N, C-alpha and C positions, 0 to 999 in steps of 0.2 A: 235458736237460743243455745249458746254453749254452756257447758256446765262442768264444774270440777267436783261434782258429787261422786262418792264411791259407787261403783257399779257392781252389784252382786254378780257372781260367776254365772248364775242361771239366765241372765239377760243376754240373749243371742244377738248377733249382728242382724239376722233376718228380722227379728222383732223390732229392733231399733229402726231398721230401714222402713218397715211397714208402718210403724206408729210414731216415729219421731224420736228425738234425742232422749226425752224423758219417759220412754215407753215402759221402763222398769217399774213405774208406780201404779200401773194397771188402772188408772182412772178412766172414766167414760170419755172424756174429751181432752184435747190438747191443753185447754185452759185449766182443767183440773190437774193434769200432770205438771203444768207450769206452776200452779199454786202450791203443790206439794214440794216441788223442787225449791221454790223460793222460801217456803217455810223451813225446809231442812237446811238450806244455806244459812238462814238466820240463826237457827239452833246451833249449828256447828261454829259459826262465826262468834256468837256469844260465848260458847263453851271455850273456845281458844282464847279470845281476847280478855274475858273476865276470869279466866282460870277457874271455871266452875267445877265443882265436884260432881260425881255421877248423879246423886240425888237431885241436885239443882238442874242438871241437864235434862233429866227425865221430866221434871216439873215444867221446864221451858218447852219441851217437846209436847207435853200434854196440852199446854196453852195453845201452841201452834196448831195442833190437830183440831182443837175446838174452834179456832178461828177459821180454818179452812172448811170445816164442816158446815158453817153457816151458808156457804155458797155451793159446796160440793159434798152433799151428805154421803156419797158413796165412799168417802174416805174410811168409813167404818165397815165396808165390805171386807171379806176375808183377804182377797188378793191385794188390795192397796195396803192393808195393815201389814201383811207379810213383807211386801216390797219395802215399806218404810222401815220396818224392823231390820230387814236384811241390810239396807243401806246404812242405817245407824250403827249396826253391829260392826260393819267393816270399819267405820270411822272410830267407834269406841275402842276397838282393838288397837288401832293405830295410836290412840291417845293413852292406852294402857288401862282401860276400864273394862269391867265385866260386861258381858252381853246383856241385852234386854229381851223381853218377850212381848207378845201382843198384849198381855195383861197390863203392861206398863204404859200403854197408850191411853188408857181411860182412867 
């Protein structure tokens, strides 16, 4: 699966090679990583197309995390939360918004 998601600096080539393209989300399975990637693509697409403000983007992200949690509860583990926040912060910076924290996911 190809992705155009921002990749945080800490995701090494070795990790990607071992765990797949979406390794940066630290989910237990490839399906979990793909679910997070798809959710983030939706948040970023909506943010761009609907010209959403930062607060609305955070609300959309929270909804997406809750949807993924239904099937992949590990999304609330420390590593996936940080990976999601890191990817979102790369994108938010490109969009000219302030960074978010793990507290913004719930």
